[in-house]
TIMARZA-111029 format. One record per atom (N, C-alpha, C): x, y, z; residue in three letters. Coordinates in steps of 0.05 Angstrom, whole numbers, padded with zeros to 5 digits, always signed. Example, Ala and Ser with C-alpha at 12.3 -4.5 7.8 and 13.67 -1.06 7.14 Angstrom:
+00264-00114+00156ALA +00246-00090+00156ALA +00264-00066+00156ALA +00257-00045+00142SER +00273-00021+00143SER +00258+00001+00157SER 
***
This chain:
+00019-00029+00008MET -00002-00006-00010MET +00017+00028+00007MET +00011+00045-00010SER +00022+00072-00029SER +00004+00090-00003SER +00028+00111+00012LEU +00028+00136+00019LEU +00004+00149+00013LEU -00004+00148-00021SER -00027+00162-00031SER -00056+00149-00036SER -00048+00114-00023ALA -00079+00103-00029ALA -00093+00107+00014ALA -00068+00110+00030VAL -00082+00113+00060VAL -00089+00147+00053VAL -00076+00158+00043HIS -00094+00188+00041HIS -00118+00186+00023HIS -00123+00173+00007GLY -00145+00170-00013GLY -00164+00157+00010GLY -00165+00130+00018THR -00175+00119+00041THR -00184+00144+00073THR -00172+00151+00071LEU -00188+00179+00093LEU -00202+00192+00084LEU -00182+00202+00067SER -00209+00225+00050SER -00237+00203+00044SER -00241+00192+00043SER -00268+00178+00032SER -00279+00172+00063SER -00266+00165+00090LEU -00274+00161+00117LEU -00289+00189+00119LEU -00277+00213+00116LYS -00277+00246+00116LYS -00304+00255+00108LYS -00312+00234+00084SER -00344+00231+00056SER -00359+00221+00084SER -00353+00197+00092CYS -00372+00176+00103CYS -00381+00190+00124CYS -00370+00218+00135GLN -00369+00229+00162GLN -00392+00234+00165GLN -00386+00268+00135ALA -00398+00276+00121ALA -00434+00263+00120ALA -00439+00241+00119ASP -00455+00227+00104ASP -00479+00227+00136ASP -00459+00212+00163ILE -00472+00205+00175ILE -00488+00227+00193ILE -00466+00247+00185GLY -00468+00275+00205GLY -00496+00277+00188GLY -00504+00281+00169THR -00526+00282+00150THR -00557+00270+00155THR -00544+00246+00157GLY -00563+00223+00170GLY -00572+00230+00204GLY -00548+00237+00210MET -00562+00244+00244MET -00583+00260+00244MET -00578+00290+00224ASP -00587+00313+00224ASP -00620+00301+00210ASP -00627+00280+00193ILE -00647+00272+00192ILE -00665+00265+00210ILE -00645+00245+00230VAL -00660+00216+00259VAL -00671+00247+00261VAL -00666+00271+00274THR -00661+00297+00294THR -00693+00303+00281THR -00705+00312+00250ASP -00728+00319+00242ASP -00748+00296+00244ASP -00733+00270+00244VAL -00759+00252+00247VAL -00768+00252+00269VAL -00755+00255+00290ALA -00761+00254+00328ALA -00778+00286+00324ALA -00772+00306+00317MET -00780+00325+00314MET -00815+00323+00310MET -00817+00308+00281ASP -00846+00293+00270ASP -00863+00287+00287ASP -00844+00278+00303LEU -00855+00256+00322LEU -00875+00272+00351LEU -00843+00287+00353VAL -00869+00292+00387VAL -00879+00321+00368VAL -00875+00330+00350GLU -00897+00354+00341GLU -00929+00336+00340GLU -00927+00308+00330ALA -00952+00298+00323ALA -00966+00279+00343ALA -00953+00282+00372GLN -00951+00274+00389GLN -00985+00253+00386GLN -00967+00230+00379ASP -00997+00210+00372ASP -00984+00187+00402ASP -00989+00173+00406GLU -00992+00148+00419GLU -00967+00126+00416GLU -00945+00137+00443GLY -00917+00118+00430GLY -00903+00136+00424GLY -00908+00166+00428MET -00887+00178+00409MET -00869+00174+00432MET -00863+00175+00465ASN -00836+00173+00469ASN -00815+00153+00471ASN -00819+00128+00464SER -00815+00103+00452SER -00811+00103+00432SER -00813+00117+00411ASN -00808+00122+00387ASN -00779+00148+00389ASN -00791+00168+00401VAL -00771+00185+00405VAL -00737+00167+00429VAL -00748+00153+00443LYS -00723+00145+00454LYS -00717+00125+00423LYS -00728+00109+00416GLN -00716+00086+00397GLN -00696+00117+00379GLN -00703+00135+00370MET -00690+00160+00361MET -00675+00164+00378MET -00675+00168+00388GLU -00653+00177+00414GLU -00618+00147+00401GLU -00625+00139+00397ALA -00619+00103+00417ALA -00600+00110+00376ALA -00621+00126+00361MET -00599+00116+00329MET -00586+00133+00331MET -00576+00155+00337ILE -00571+00174+00340ILE -00551+00172+00354ILE -00550+00158+00383LEU -00516+00149+00400LEU -00507+00138+00390LEU -00515+00117+00358GLU -00505+00104+00341GLU -00495+00114+00330GLU -00495+00131+00309CYS -00484+00141+00294CYS -00464+00169+00305CYS -00457+00175+00334ALA -00455+00189+00345ALA -00431+00174+00341ALA -00429+00142+00357LYS -00399+00121+00365LYS -00387+00116+00346LYS -00411+00116+00317LEU -00386+00110+00278LEU -00378+00133+00285LEU -00380+00154+00286ASP -00367+00186+00281ASP -00350+00191+00292ASP -00346+00189+00318ARG -00326+00182+00332ARG -00310+00166+00336ARG -00308+00146+00325GLU -00289+00113+00312GLU -00278+00121+00295GLU -00287+00146+00269ILE -00279+00156+00258ILE -00258+00171+00256ILE -00265+00184+00270ASN -00241+00201+00279ASN -00219+00193+00283ASN -00221+00176+00308TYR -00194+00164+00323TYR -00182+00156+00306TYR -00195+00137+00290PHE -00177+00116+00263PHE -00162+00132+00259PHE -00182+00159+00235ILE -00164+00182+00229ILE -00139+00189+00234ILE -00149+00205+00255ASP -00128+00208+00271ASP -00099+00197+00274ASP -00097+00167+00290VAL -00081+00151+00285VAL -00068+00135+00260VAL -00082+00132+00241VAL -00063+00136+00217VAL -00049+00161+00210VAL -00068+00184+00218GLN -00049+00203+00206GLN -00017+00198+00220GLN -00030+00200+00252GLN -00001+00201+00269GLN +00014+00193+00268GLN +00009+00156+00258VAL +00028+00132+00248VAL +00040+00136+00214VAL +00029+00152+00202THR +00042+00157+00175THR +00061+00187+00177THR +00062+00203+00197SER +00065+00227+00186SER +00102+00223+00197SER +00117+00209+00203GLY +00134+00200+00189GLY +00144+00187+00173GLY +00121+00193+00151VAL +00141+00160+00137VAL +00136+00174+00116VAL +00160+00170+00085THR +00145+00187+00068THR +00159+00167+00039THR +00153+00172+00007PRO +00152+00158+00001PRO +00178+00135-00010PRO +00198+00157+00002GLN +00229+00142-00001GLN +00225+00112+00021GLN +00204+00117+00037GLN +00219+00096+00052GLN +00188+00067+00061GLN +00195+00058+00034PRO +00173+00041+00024PRO +00166+00015+00043PRO +00192+00015+00055GLU +00190-00015+00065GLU +00186-00017+00101GLU +00172+00021+00104THR +00163+00025+00136THR +00139+00012+00131THR +00122+00016+00108MET +00098+00023+00097MET +00084-00014+00119MET +00093-00035+00113PHE +00082-00071+00116PHE +00086-00071+00145PHE +00084-00048+00162SER +00087-00041+00189SER +00069-00025+00206SER +00048-00008+00183LEU +00037+00012+00185LEU -00001-00005+00191LEU +00003-00023+00188SER -00021-00031+00187SER -00024-00051+00222SER -00005-00056+00235ASP -00004-00075+00261ASP -00003-00041+00279ASP +00019-00015+00267LYS +00011+00000+00283LYS -00019+00009+00290LYS -00028+00016+00270VAL -00051+00028+00264VAL -00067+00017+00287VAL -00067-00018+00287LYS -00091-00030+00298LYS -00082-00033+00333LYS -00063-00027+00335GLU -00047-00033+00365GLU -00059+00004+00370GLU -00053+00002+00350GLN -00062+00040+00375GLN -00090+00053+00376GLN -00102+00043+00360PHE -00128+00036+00357PHE -00157+00035+00377PHE -00143+00006+00378SER -00153-00017+00413SER -00142-00002+00421SER -00124+00004+00447GLN -00117+00016+00460GLN -00138+00046+00457GLN -00136+00063+00442ARG -00150+00086+00451ARG -00176+00079+00446ARG -00201+00063+00433THR -00214+00060+00438THR -00222+00043+00456THR -00212+00028+00477ALA -00212+00010+00499ALA -00208+00039+00519ALA -00207+00054+00521ARG -00215+00071+00548ARG -00235+00087+00537ARG -00256+00089+00519LEU -00273+00117+00499LEU -00298+00101+00539LEU -00309+00115+00531SER -00339+00110+00554SER -00365+00119+00539SER -00379+00108+00530ASP -00406+00114+00520ASP -00420+00135+00531ASP -00418+00146+00561ALA -00435+00159+00568ALA -00422+00192+00561ALA -00389+00191+00537GLU -00386+00211+00537GLU -00401+00214+00501GLU -00409+00193+00494LEU -00428+00206+00471LEU -00448+00229+00474LEU -00462+00231+00496HIS -00482+00240+00504HIS -00472+00274+00503HIS -00450+00272+00500ASN -00422+00303+00493ASN -00428+00320+00462ASN -00440+00293+00443HIS -00425+00297+00417HIS -00447+00325+00407HIS -00429+00334+00394GLN -00457+00371+00382GLN -00477+00352+00373GLN -00483+00332+00354LYS -00509+00326+00341LYS -00529+00317+00360LYS -00514+00302+00384VAL -00527+00278+00401VAL -00539+00314+00418VAL -00515+00325+00443LEU -00539+00356+00441LEU -00555+00369+00431LEU -00555+00371+00401ALA -00571+00384+00394ALA -00593+00367+00387ALA -00603+00353+00387PHE -00621+00338+00385PHE -00641+00327+00408PHE -00620+00333+00437LYS -00632+00337+00453LYS -00649+00353+00466LYS -00625+00385+00444ASP -00641+00409+00459ASP -00658+00417+00432ASP -00672+00402+00416SER -00687+00413+00399SER -00710+00392+00400SER -00705+00380+00409ILE -00729+00359+00429ILE -00739+00378+00456ILE -00731+00385+00469LYS -00728+00395+00492LYS -00749+00424+00492LYS -00733+00434+00477ASN -00743+00470+00465ASN -00776+00470+00456ASN -00770+00438+00427PHE -00797+00443+00428PHE -00823+00440+00444PHE -00818+00420+00472LEU -00841+00416+00485LEU -00841+00438+00497LEU -00832+00449+00500LYS -00823+00482+00511LYS -00848+00494+00514LYS -00838+00505+00481GLN -00863+00519+00470GLN -00885+00507+00459GLN -00880+00483+00457ALA -00912+00465+00463ALA -00929+00480+00486ALA -00918+00476+00505ASN -00924+00472+00535ASN -00935+00503+00538ASN -00931+00522+00528GLN -00927+00551+00531GLN -00946+00558+00518GLN -00948+00549+00493GLU -00962+00552+00464GLU -01006+00545+00484GLU -01005+00513+00476SER -01023+00502+00502SER -01033+00516+00523SER -01010+00525+00555GLU -01028+00541+00572GLU -01043+00558+00555GLU -01028+00585+00532GLU -01040+00609+00520GLU -01074+00600+00510GLU -01074+00574+00496ASN -01092+00568+00481ASN -01118+00562+00501ASN -01102+00544+00526MET -01122+00544+00540MET -01142+00565+00567MET -01131+00584+00571GLU -01137+00617+00574GLU -01161+00630+00558GLU -01149+00611+00524GLU -01172+00625+00511GLU -01192+00603+00511GLU -01182+00577+00503LEU -01216+00567+00503LEU -01237+00571+00524LEU -01222+00576+00555ASP -01240+00583+00567ASP -01252+00604+00575ASP -01239+00632+00550GLU -01258+00651+00560GLU -01281+00639+00530GLU -01273+00619+00521ASP -01291+00612+00499ASP -01308+00599+00504ASP -01309+00571+00518ILE -01320+00561+00537ILE -01350+00568+00562ILE -01337+00601+00567ALA -01347+00612+00585ALA -01379+00628+00574ALA -01373+00626+00540VAL -01404+00642+00522VAL -01411+00611+00514VAL -01395+00602+00503THR -01409+00571+00490THR -01431+00565+00518THR -01421+00566+00545GLN -01445+00544+00552GLN -01460+00559+00560GLN -01462+00597+00561SER -01498+00598+00558SER -01495+00594+00527SER -01497+00587+00510GLN -01506+00600+00479GLN -01525+00564+00479GLN -01503+00543+00485VAL -01508+00515+00476VAL -01519+00499+00500VAL -01541+00484+00483ASN -01548+00453+00502ASN -01532+00438+00512ASN -01521+00419+00529LEU -01504+00401+00519LEU -01516+00380+00520LEU -01544+00368+00505THR -01559+00348+00516THR -01552+00343+00473THR -01552+00331+00475CYS -01550+00311+00435CYS -01588+00329+00429CYS -01593+00330+00420PRO -01620+00329+00403PRO -01640+00300+00393PRO -01614+00288+00390LEU -01622+00259+00383LEU -01633+00237+00407LEU -01608+00237+00428THR -01603+00214+00446THR -01613+00227+00461THR -01623+00260+00464GLN -01640+00255+00484GLN -01616+00262+00513GLN -01585+00256+00514VAL -01565+00249+00539VAL -01545+00272+00528VAL -01525+00275+00543GLU -01512+00299+00545GLU -01483+00278+00536GLU -01478+00300+00501MET -01455+00291+00482MET -01429+00290+00497MET -01422+00257+00473GLU -01393+00262+00489GLU -01375+00270+00482GLU -01378+00264+00443ASN -01367+00268+00420ASN -01385+00290+00405ASN -01384+00318+00419PRO -01404+00339+00400PRO -01382+00352+00378PRO -01400+00335+00358VAL -01404+00355+00334VAL -01425+00385+00323VAL -01407+00392+00308LYS -01434+00421+00305LYS -01435+00427+00276LYS -01446+00433+00262ASN -01468+00433+00237ASN -01463+00468+00231ASN -01450+00469+00209LYS -01436+00493+00203LYS -01460+00507+00179LYS -01468+00491+00178LYS -01493+00500+00157LYS -01516+00512+00182LYS -01525+00510+00194CYS -01545+00509+00213CYS -01538+00524+00242CYS -01513+00515+00245ASN -01507+00512+00283ASN -01516+00502+00297ASN -01525+00477+00292HIS -01532+00453+00320HIS -01516+00441+00321HIS -01503+00427+00343HIS -01500+00405+00353HIS -01506+00381+00353HIS -01496+00357+00355TYR -01504+00326+00362TYR -01483+00325+00363TYR -01488+00290+00374ASP -01475+00273+00382ASP -01468+00258+00355ASP -01440+00257+00358GLU -01424+00241+00327GLU -01442+00221+00331GLU -01427+00200+00335GLY -01447+00176+00339GLY -01470+00173+00326GLY -01506+00192+00342ALA -01515+00204+00334ALA -01523+00201+00307ALA -01515+00235+00296ILE -01521+00242+00277ILE -01500+00218+00248ILE -01489+00209+00250LEU -01475+00193+00229LEU -01494+00172+00235LEU -01506+00156+00251SER -01510+00141+00246SER -01552+00144+00238SER -01548+00163+00243LEU -01576+00178+00231LEU -01569+00183+00193LEU -01554+00208+00188ILE -01542+00201+00171ILE -01539+00171+00142ILE -01526+00159+00155LYS -01523+00127+00147LYS -01550+00123+00150LYS -01560+00123+00166THR -01601+00103+00162THR -01626+00112+00135THR -01616+00151+00139LYS -01639+00159+00120LYS -01628+00149+00088LYS -01596+00153+00079HIS -01581+00153+00056HIS -01597+00121+00044HIS -01593+00110+00063SER -01597+00077+00052SER -01620+00071+00053SER -01651+00098+00059GLN -01673+00094+00052GLN -01681+00111+00026GLN -01651+00130+00022LYS -01647+00138-00008LYS -01661+00169+00006LYS -01660+00173+00031LYS -01676+00210+00036LYS -01658+00222+00039LYS -01652+00255+00043LYS -01633+00275+00048LYS -01640+00268+00084LYS -01625+00278+00103CYS -01625+00280+00135CYS -01639+00307+00142CYS -01656+00303+00148ARG -01665+00333+00162ARG -01652+00338+00201ARG -01643+00358+00183CYS -01629+00378+00231CYS -01654+00366+00246CYS -01638+00353+00267PRO -01664+00332+00279PRO -01664+00364+00307PRO -01663+00381+00295VAL -01673+00405+00332VAL -01697+00419+00309VAL -01715+00426+00328VAL -01743+00425+00328VAL -01735+00456+00316VAL -01756+00453+00289GLY -01754+00491+00287GLY -01736+00503+00270GLY -01720+00462+00254CYS -01689+00481+00248CYS -01700+00480+00208CYS -01691+00498+00190GLY -01695+00501+00161GLY -01679+00479+00144GLY -01653+00464+00161ASN -01633+00449+00145ASN -01655+00419+00142ASN -01654+00413+00115THR -01669+00396+00108THR -01649+00374+00108THR -01614+00382+00090ASP -01603+00348+00077ASP -01577+00359+00095ASP -01570+00350+00114VAL -01557+00355+00140VAL -01537+00336+00124VAL -01506+00339+00126LYS -01478+00317+00112LYS -01458+00325+00128LYS -01442+00291+00126GLU -01427+00296+00139GLU -01403+00298+00136GLU -01402+00317+00104SER -01382+00337+00112SER -01384+00368+00113SER -01409+00370+00131ASP -01419+00396+00143ASP -01411+00395+00170ASP -01410+00368+00186LEU -01402+00369+00211LEU -01362+00372+00226LEU -01367+00382+00239ILE -01340+00388+00257ILE -01335+00390+00288ILE -01313+00378+00289PRO -01318+00365+00316PRO -01305+00388+00330PRO -01326+00393+00356ASP -01331+00419+00376ASP -01320+00416+00398ASP -01289+00422+00398GLN -01270+00414+00424GLN -01264+00429+00448GLN -01293+00465+00434ILE -01289+00467+00457ILE -01311+00462+00469ILE -01324+00460+00462LEU -01357+00443+00467LEU -01359+00414+00490LEU -01334+00400+00474ARG -01327+00377+00484ARG -01310+00386+00515ARG -01290+00392+00514ARG -01274+00413+00540ARG -01290+00411+00548ARG -01318+00425+00553LYS -01341+00445+00565LYS -01348+00419+00581LYS -01353+00400+00575ILE -01371+00375+00572ILE -01355+00368+00592ILE -01323+00356+00586GLN -01305+00329+00603GLN -01307+00353+00632GLN -01309+00383+00630SER -01288+00405+00652SER -01326+00393+00676SER -01349+00394+00658GLN -01368+00391+00677GLN -01376+00367+00693GLN -01360+00346+00677LYS -01373+00314+00686LYS -01343+00321+00704LYS -01319+00329+00698ARG -01314+00322+00733ARG -01309+00342+00762ARG -01324+00367+00750GLN -01336+00391+00764GLN -01366+00361+00787GLN -01377+00353+00770ASN -01405+00335+00778ASN -01390+00308+00795ASN -01366+00307+00794ASN -01354+00274+00811ASN -01350+00287+00834ASN -01329+00318+00831ARG -01324+00318+00856ARG -01350+00328+00878ARG -01367+00340+00869THR -01384+00342+00874THR -01407+00311+00901THR 
***
């Protein structure tokens, strides 16, 4: 093996490191998407992403040490001393093994990309919590108005709604399961579904007209909790 071949190999390893860095950025982006989606099992998935980025950090660190060892071992070799090249491989293996044996996986958490991963997740959650608190205050104000305007009882079931939906055409509310069942029944009879609220002129209630009312749902849940306490 010649010095030029060694230098070519080191150059390829450095290119590989750049790809590893890009991969770590992608892992961070995926983890952020998982946190933003707030899907069930999010914590487990983010932990898997963290384990993945730690493995990338470990590989990146080992490449760094390998390149450093090779450069040190070959620093005193010149093209005029080809006989010395035969012992380079063993020297590199020995010094690399000695260095990596002293390494701790705990140090991986200080890797720049790992720190960026953790900071991104932490800052996003912090921001999301702040926005959630602000939204909750706005919802509470809206609920105070909604409470006096909307009947919490479904006009179909005559019991308190669990998943209220609002008809964007006539602004009346129904329990989601009840109104969808009525629409399905009417359509099977080749008929239009009339709004079940007495006196309403909406004669064609469609599923596409229904919007989940999260404000009213929160109000119903809040009232249930108050009733349970009393």
